[in-house]
C-alpha positions in Angstrom: -17.1 23.0 25.7 -13.5 21.9 25.8 -10.5 23.7 27.2 -7.4 23.9 24.9 -4.3 25.0 26.8 -2.3 27.8 25.2 0.7 25.6 24.3 -1.6 23.2 22.4 -3.5 26.0 20.7 -0.2 27.5 19.6 0.9 24.0 18.3 -2.2 23.8 16.2 -1.6 27.2 14.7 2.1 26.3 14.0 0.9 23.1 12.4 -1.4 25.0 10.1 1.4 27.5 9.2 3.9 24.7 8.5 1.4 22.9 6.3 0.3 26.0 4.4 -1.0 26.2 1.6 -2.4 22.7 2.2 -5.0 21.8 4.9 -3.5 20.1 8.0 -5.4 17.9 10.4 -5.0 16.3 13.8 -6.5 14.9 16.9 -6.8 16.4 20.4 -6.9 14.0 23.3 -7.5 14.6 27.0 -9.9 13.9 29.8 -13.1 15.5 31.1 -13.2 18.8 29.1 -9.4 19.5 29.0 -7.1 18.8 26.1 -3.8 17.4 27.2 -2.3 15.9 24.0 -2.1 16.9 20.4 -1.5 14.4 17.6 -0.6 15.9 14.2 -1.9 13.7 11.5 -1.0 13.3 7.8 -3.5 14.7 5.4 -3.5 11.9 2.8 -5.5 14.1 0.4 -2.7 16.7 0.3 -5.3 19.3 -0.6 -6.0 22.9 0.2 -9.7 22.2 0.3 -10.2 19.1 2.3 -8.5 16.5 4.4 -8.4 12.8 5.1 -6.4 11.3 8.1 -4.1 8.4 7.5 -5.9 5.3 8.9 -2.7 3.7 10.3 -1.8 6.9 12.1 -5.4 7.1 13.5 -5.1 3.5 14.9 -1.7 4.4 16.5 -3.2 7.5 18.1 -6.2 5.6 19.5 -3.9 3.0 21.0 -1.7 5.7 22.5 -4.7 7.5 24.0 -6.0 4.3 25.5 -2.6 3.6 27.0 -2.5 7.1 28.6 -6.1 6.8 29.8 -7.3 9.7 27.7 -10.0 10.1 25.1 -10.4 11.8 21.8 -11.9 15.2 22.6 -11.6 16.9 19.2 -10.5 16.7 15.6 -8.9 19.8 14.1 -8.0 21.0 10.7 -7.1 24.2 8.9 -8.7 26.2 6.2 -5.9 27.9 4.4 -8.1 29.6 1.8 -11.5 30.0 3.4 -12.7 31.5 6.7 -12.3 29.4 9.9 -15.9 28.1 10.0 -17.2 24.7 9.2 -17.8 24.0 5.5 -20.8 22.0 4.3 -18.4 19.1 3.8 -17.0 19.5 7.4 -20.5 19.3 8.8 -21.5 16.3 6.7 -18.3 14.4 7.7 -18.5 15.2 11.4 -19.7 11.8 12.4 -17.9 11.0 15.6 -20.3 11.5 18.6 -19.2 13.5 21.6 -16.1 14.8 19.7 -15.6 18.5 19.0 -14.5 19.7 15.6 -12.1 22.6 15.5 -11.3 24.7 12.4 -8.2 26.9 12.6 -6.3 29.5 10.7 -7.7 31.0 7.5 -4.6 32.8 6.3 -0.9 32.0 6.8 -0.3 35.0 9.1 -3.8 35.6 10.5 -4.6 32.8 13.0 -8.3 32.3 13.7 -9.9 29.6 15.7 -13.4 28.3 15.8 -14.8 25.3 17.7 -18.1 23.6 16.9 -19.7 20.4 18.0 -21.4 18.4 15.3 
């Protein structure tokens, strides 16, 4: 289980609201089980049904986390049109070991948060 501080949780919800009606995505970094950094990523698919992170941004995030001595703890994304639960596609694509996957917000004004580990 990971701990997501309130400020980071609120930032994820804000990100989802700002990106509505498209899915948004990002990376949560930290150490042990506590998130200390949020990295908003570009959804290159620009879709309301799925996401793909921009590879150059991912590389930059990994370099930044290494420089800060933190690790990737979670990947998050929003579901603007469906419940905040992992879709079949989410489960299939959850390939990074030891990383949590977070699905947030199902409707613009109704934040919901679900965490799962693939």
